[in-house]
C-alpha positions as CSV (number, residue, x, y, z in Angstrom):
1,M,-23.0,-201.2,-205.7
2,G,-25.5,-203.4,-207.9
3,N,-27.8,-200.5,-208.3
4,K,-25.5,-197.9,-209.7
5,A,-26.9,-197.6,-213.1
6,S,-30.3,-197.1,-211.7
7,L,-29.3,-194.4,-209.6
8,E,-28.0,-192.3,-212.8
9,G,-29.2,-188.9,-213.0
10,V,-30.6,-189.2,-209.3
11,F,-29.8,-186.9,-206.8
12,L,-29.5,-188.3,-203.2
13,L,-30.3,-185.5,-200.6
14,K,-27.9,-185.4,-197.7
15,A,-27.8,-183.1,-194.9
16,F,-25.2,-182.3,-192.2
17,I,-26.6,-180.7,-189.0
18,S,-24.3,-178.9,-186.4
19,V,-26.0,-178.8,-183.0
20,D,-24.6,-176.4,-180.4
21,L,-26.6,-175.8,-177.2
22,E,-26.2,-171.8,-177.4
23,G,-28.2,-171.6,-180.5
24,M,-31.2,-173.8,-179.2
25,P,-34.5,-171.9,-178.1
26,Y,-35.1,-171.7,-174.4
27,I,-31.4,-172.0,-173.7
28,V,-31.0,-168.9,-171.3
29,N,-29.1,-169.8,-168.1
30,V,-25.4,-170.7,-168.0
31,N,-26.4,-173.8,-165.8
32,Q,-27.9,-175.4,-168.9
33,L,-24.7,-175.5,-170.7
34,N,-22.4,-177.6,-168.6
35,A,-22.9,-181.3,-167.7
36,G,-23.2,-181.8,-164.1
37,K,-25.1,-178.4,-163.6
38,P,-28.7,-178.5,-162.4
39,L,-30.4,-177.3,-165.7
40,Y,-28.1,-179.4,-167.9
41,S,-30.7,-182.5,-168.5
42,E,-33.4,-179.7,-169.6
43,A,-31.1,-178.4,-172.2
44,R,-30.4,-181.8,-173.6
45,R,-34.4,-182.4,-173.9
46,V,-34.5,-179.1,-175.6
47,A,-31.6,-180.2,-178.3
48,T,-33.1,-183.6,-178.7
49,R,-36.7,-182.4,-179.6
50,V,-35.5,-179.5,-181.9
51,T,-33.0,-181.8,-183.7
52,H,-35.7,-184.5,-183.7
53,V,-38.2,-182.1,-185.7
54,I,-35.6,-181.0,-188.1
55,V,-34.7,-184.7,-189.0
56,E,-38.2,-185.7,-189.3
57,E,-38.8,-182.7,-191.7
58,L,-35.7,-183.5,-193.8
59,Y,-36.9,-187.2,-194.0
60,R,-40.3,-186.0,-195.0
61,L,-38.4,-183.5,-197.7
62,G,-36.9,-186.6,-199.3
63,F,-33.4,-186.4,-197.5
64,E,-31.6,-189.8,-197.3
65,N,-28.6,-189.1,-195.6
66,I,-28.4,-187.4,-192.5
67,V,-25.4,-186.5,-190.1
68,I,-25.9,-184.8,-187.0
69,A,-22.7,-183.6,-185.0
70,D,-22.9,-182.7,-181.4
71,S,-20.9,-179.4,-181.6
72,H,-21.4,-178.2,-178.0
73,G,-18.2,-178.0,-176.1
74,C,-16.5,-181.6,-175.3
75,R,-19.0,-183.2,-177.7
76,C,-20.1,-185.6,-175.2
77,R,-23.3,-186.9,-176.6
78,G,-25.8,-184.2,-175.5
79,F,-28.6,-186.1,-177.3
80,R,-31.0,-188.4,-175.9
81,C,-30.4,-191.0,-178.4
82,S,-33.7,-193.1,-177.6
83,V,-35.5,-190.1,-178.7
84,L,-34.1,-190.1,-182.2
85,P,-34.9,-193.6,-183.4
86,R,-34.2,-193.1,-187.1
87,L,-30.7,-192.2,-186.3
88,L,-27.6,-193.8,-185.2
89,C,-26.2,-192.4,-182.0
């Protein structure tokens, strides 16, 4: 990295976010927790929106490296990635 000397003494803010549906607001029904169930898409929208708000706030606070882990069940990418434009999904 050619800029290594210029980064001396600078702290790069990093965050790791572990997201699980059971910890999300408005998740109150078992049918929201399993892919293929009637309310699962609603739970995905909630998780995506909450995660998006958190990530945008972290960027605003100066975080430069943010990693998100889908920690729900099979970890089968419950996020709607098109809604999280600054993230690599």
